[in-house]
C-alpha positions as CSV (number, residue, x, y, z in Angstrom):
1,M,19.2,14.6,103.3
2,F,20.8,17.8,101.9
3,T,22.7,15.4,99.1
4,Y,19.6,14.1,98.1
5,S,18.0,17.4,97.9
6,L,20.8,18.4,95.9
7,A,20.6,15.5,93.1
8,T,16.9,15.9,92.9
9,I,17.5,19.6,91.8
10,V,20.1,18.5,89.7
11,V,17.6,15.9,88.0
12,L,15.1,18.4,87.6
13,V,17.4,21.2,86.0
14,I,18.6,18.4,83.6
15,V,14.9,17.3,82.5
16,L,14.2,21.1,82.2
17,I,17.2,21.6,79.9
18,A,16.2,18.6,77.7
19,S,12.9,19.6,77.3
20,M,14.1,23.1,76.0
21,F,15.2,21.1,72.8
22,K,13.1,20.1,70.0
23,V,13.8,18.6,66.9
24,L,11.3,19.0,63.7
25,R,11.3,17.3,60.5
26,E,11.4,19.2,57.3
27,Y,7.6,18.8,56.6
28,E,7.0,20.0,60.3
29,R,6.6,23.1,61.9
30,A,6.0,24.5,65.5
31,V,3.3,27.0,66.4
32,V,4.6,28.6,69.6
33,F,2.8,30.3,72.2
34,L,4.0,32.8,74.9
35,L,1.9,32.9,78.0
36,G,-1.0,31.7,75.8
37,R,-0.4,34.4,73.2
38,F,0.9,33.1,70.0
39,Y,4.6,34.2,69.4
40,E,6.0,32.7,66.2
41,V,6.3,29.9,63.8
42,K,9.2,27.7,64.3
43,G,11.2,24.8,62.3
44,P,12.2,22.7,60.7
45,G,15.3,21.6,62.5
46,L,16.4,22.0,66.3
47,I,14.4,24.7,68.3
48,I,14.3,25.9,71.6
49,I,10.9,25.9,73.7
50,V,11.5,27.5,77.2
51,P,9.4,25.1,79.5
52,I,6.5,26.3,81.2
53,V,6.6,30.1,79.8
54,Q,6.2,28.7,76.4
55,Q,4.0,25.9,74.5
56,M,4.0,24.4,71.0
57,V,1.9,22.7,68.6
58,R,3.2,20.7,65.8
59,V,1.5,20.8,62.5
60,D,2.2,18.3,59.6
61,L,2.9,20.2,55.8
62,R,2.2,17.1,54.0
63,T,-0.4,16.7,51.7
64,I,-3.1,14.8,53.7
65,V,-5.8,12.2,52.0
66,L,-9.3,12.8,53.1
67,D,-11.7,9.9,52.4
68,V,-15.3,11.3,52.2
69,P,-18.0,9.0,53.4
70,T,-20.9,7.8,51.3
71,Q,-23.4,10.6,51.0
72,D,-27.0,9.8,49.9
73,L,-28.2,12.7,47.6
74,I,-30.9,13.3,45.0
75,T,-30.1,14.9,41.6
76,R,-31.7,17.5,39.7
77,D,-33.7,14.8,37.7
78,N,-34.7,13.5,40.8
79,V,-32.8,10.2,41.0
80,S,-31.2,8.9,44.3
81,V,-27.6,8.1,44.4
82,R,-24.7,7.6,46.5
83,V,-21.5,9.1,46.1
84,N,-18.2,9.2,47.8
85,A,-15.1,11.1,47.1
86,V,-11.5,11.9,48.0
87,V,-10.0,15.1,49.0
88,Y,-6.5,16.0,49.0
89,Y,-5.3,19.0,51.0
90,R,-2.4,20.6,53.0
91,V,-1.9,23.1,55.6
92,V,-0.1,26.4,53.9
93,D,-0.2,28.5,57.1
94,P,0.3,26.7,60.3
95,K,-0.8,29.9,62.2
96,M,-4.4,30.1,60.6
97,A,-4.7,26.6,61.0
98,I,-4.2,26.3,64.5
99,N,-5.9,29.8,65.6
100,N,-8.7,29.9,63.3
101,V,-10.1,26.5,63.8
102,E,-10.1,24.0,66.2
103,N,-9.4,21.0,64.5
104,Y,-9.0,22.1,60.8
105,H,-8.8,18.1,59.8
106,E,-12.6,17.2,61.2
107,A,-13.4,20.8,59.8
108,T,-12.3,20.0,56.5
109,S,-13.9,16.4,56.7
110,Q,-17.4,18.0,57.7
111,L,-17.1,20.9,55.1
112,S,-16.2,18.2,52.3
113,Q,-19.4,16.3,53.2
114,T,-21.8,19.0,53.0
115,T,-20.5,20.6,49.8
116,L,-20.4,17.2,48.1
117,R,-24.4,16.8,49.0
118,S,-24.8,20.6,47.8
119,V,-23.1,20.7,44.6
120,L,-24.0,17.5,43.1
121,G,-27.4,17.7,44.2
122,Q,-27.5,20.5,41.7
123,H,-26.8,18.2,38.7
124,E,-28.5,16.0,36.6
125,L,-27.4,12.1,36.5
126,D,-25.9,12.4,33.3
127,E,-23.6,15.0,34.3
128,L,-22.5,13.1,37.2
129,L,-21.6,10.0,35.3
130,S,-20.0,11.7,32.1
131,A,-18.9,15.2,33.5
132,R,-16.9,14.3,36.6
133,D,-13.6,16.6,35.6
134,D,-15.8,19.8,35.7
135,L,-17.6,18.5,38.7
136,N,-14.2,17.8,40.4
137,N,-13.0,21.3,39.6
138,D,-16.6,23.0,41.1
139,L,-15.8,21.1,44.3
140,Q,-12.2,21.9,44.4
141,G,-13.1,25.7,43.9
142,I,-15.9,26.0,46.3
143,L,-13.8,24.0,49.2
144,D,-10.4,26.2,48.5
145,Q,-12.7,29.2,49.0
146,H,-13.9,28.0,52.3
147,T,-10.9,26.8,53.8
148,D,-8.8,29.7,53.1
149,N,-9.4,31.4,55.9
150,W,-8.3,28.1,58.0
151,G,-5.0,28.3,55.8
152,I,-5.9,25.0,54.2
153,K,-5.3,24.4,50.6
154,I,-7.3,22.0,48.6
155,A,-5.0,20.3,45.9
156,N,-7.8,17.9,44.3
157,V,-11.1,16.3,44.7
158,E,-11.9,13.5,43.1
159,I,-15.2,11.5,43.0
160,K,-14.6,7.7,43.3
161,H,-17.7,5.8,43.0
162,V,-21.7,7.0,41.9
163,D,-23.6,3.8,43.1
164,L,-27.4,3.5,41.5
165,D,-30.0,1.3,42.1
166,D,-30.6,-1.6,40.1
167,S,-33.8,-0.5,38.4
168,M,-32.0,2.7,37.4
169,V,-29.2,0.9,36.0
170,R,-31.8,-1.2,33.9
171,A,-32.7,1.9,32.6
172,L,-29.5,3.5,31.8
173,A,-28.5,-0.1,30.0
174,R,-31.8,0.4,27.8
175,Q,-30.9,4.0,26.8
176,A,-27.7,2.8,25.8
177,E,-29.2,0.0,23.8
178,A,-31.7,2.5,22.4
179,E,-28.8,5.0,21.5
180,R,-26.5,2.5,20.0
181,S,-29.3,1.3,17.6
182,R,-29.9,4.8,16.6
183,R,-26.3,5.4,15.8
184,A,-26.2,2.2,14.0
185,K,-29.3,3.3,11.8
186,V,-27.9,6.6,11.1
187,I,-24.3,5.3,10.3
188,H,-26.5,2.6,7.8
189,A,-28.4,6.0,6.5
190,T,-25.4,7.7,5.7
191,G,-23.3,4.7,3.9
192,E,-26.6,4.3,1.7
193,L,-26.3,8.0,0.6
194,E,-22.8,7.8,-0.2
195,A,-23.2,4.6,-2.2
196,S,-26.2,6.1,-4.2
197,T,-24.1,9.2,-4.8
198,K,-20.8,6.9,-5.8
199,L,-23.3,4.9,-7.8
200,T,-25.0,7.5,-9.6
201,E,-21.4,9.2,-10.7
202,A,-20.2,5.9,-11.7
203,A,-23.4,5.3,-14.3
204,R,-22.6,8.6,-15.6
205,V,-19.3,7.5,-16.7
206,L,-20.2,4.4,-17.8
207,N,-22.7,6.0,-19.9
208,Q,-20.1,8.3,-21.7
209,S,-18.1,5.3,-23.1
210,P,-20.2,2.2,-24.1
211,N,-16.6,0.1,-24.2
212,A,-16.8,0.6,-20.6
213,V,-20.0,-1.1,-20.5
214,Q,-19.1,-3.8,-22.1
215,L,-15.9,-4.3,-20.4
216,R,-17.6,-4.2,-17.0
217,Y,-20.2,-6.9,-18.6
218,M,-17.2,-9.2,-19.1
219,Q,-15.9,-8.4,-15.8
220,T,-19.1,-9.6,-14.2
221,L,-19.0,-12.9,-16.0
222,T,-15.2,-13.8,-15.2
223,E,-16.6,-13.4,-11.3
224,I,-19.7,-15.5,-11.7
225,A,-17.4,-17.7,-13.3
226,N,-15.0,-18.0,-10.6
227,D,-17.7,-18.8,-8.1
228,R,-17.9,-22.8,-9.7
229,T,-21.7,-22.2,-10.2
230,S,-23.8,-23.8,-12.8
231,T,-25.9,-20.9,-13.5
232,I,-24.6,-18.6,-16.4
233,V,-26.0,-15.1,-16.5
234,F,-26.0,-13.6,-20.1
235,P,-26.0,-9.7,-19.2
236,M,-28.7,-8.1,-22.1
237,P,-28.1,-4.1,-22.5
238,I,-31.0,-2.0,-21.7
239,D,-30.4,-0.5,-25.2
240,L,-31.0,-3.5,-27.0
241,V,-34.4,-4.0,-25.1
242,D,-35.7,-0.8,-25.6
243,K,-35.1,-1.6,-29.6
244,I,-36.9,-4.7,-29.5
245,S,-39.7,-3.2,-27.5
246,E,-40.0,-0.4,-30.3
247,F,-39.9,-3.2,-33.2
248,V,-42.8,-5.2,-31.4
249,S,-45.2,-2.8,-30.5
250,P,-46.5,-1.5,-34.3
251,Q,-46.6,-5.5,-35.0
252,V,-48.8,-6.4,-32.2
253,K,-51.0,-3.1,-32.9
254,S,-51.5,-4.1,-36.3
255,S,-52.0,-7.7,-35.7
256,V,-54.9,-6.9,-33.3
257,K,-56.6,-4.1,-35.6
258,A,-56.4,-7.3,-38.2
259,N,-58.3,-9.8,-36.0
260,A,-60.8,-7.7,-34.7
261,S,-64.4,-7.7,-36.1
262,P,-66.6,-4.8,-36.8
263,N,-69.6,-4.7,-34.6
264,K,-72.9,-5.1,-36.5
265,P,-76.0,-3.7,-35.2
266,E,-78.9,-6.1,-34.6
267,Q,-82.2,-5.6,-37.1
268,P,-85.5,-5.8,-35.0
269,N,-87.8,-8.5,-35.9
270,E,-90.9,-7.1,-37.7
271,G,-94.2,-9.0,-37.4
272,N,-97.0,-9.6,-40.2
273,D,-99.4,-7.2,-40.7
């Protein structure tokens, strides 16, 4: 009987001694409590925990990926959207992460959801679609400020999806089409303006050199001949047309005057007295 009791005691002592030694990985820390009060943070490597007197809580220091569930929100321009995001955070102070909040992972998740709704609801739909980098930075700054007292560092926040209703998608498609049409008209008008400017400069240069005008005529005839067309166009200088008009106008006027007869007044018929 004594031998059996002694063997039991030896086994219990061996178990207690074995439970005193803990091995922590490089990314783990142990928050140690002595009789319920915070004692110290230990690790990584081999540490000794006195059974019954001391207790420890493991804390992972690696970056944790938190998927924020889809949130329904209304933007500042009264558009209903569904948005979800992903948050990357890590524990930088194990003591604060254990002592200042009950469950730092759940607390960070709930804070991310409420912050996502409140921050994005202050912006318009166009900003949600085109200015995501700025919104991500705003979300990260606000979350990092609130989680600083928990020993949590928000490394990054990314908005993943912005889901819209079908009617809003069609409205955005019409808006994009109208914007493309406007840009096309502006580009066309700009091209016409540049072309007219260049044509004006070319006309000024050609006007200073009559031989250049003749060369341009010959080049145009060459281009027409290469098109294999039966129509031949002979360019006529505008100056020649003006000279012909000046010569013909006096002849026409004199011919009109020659053919015109004078108007004779009618003599009234006198009756016999």
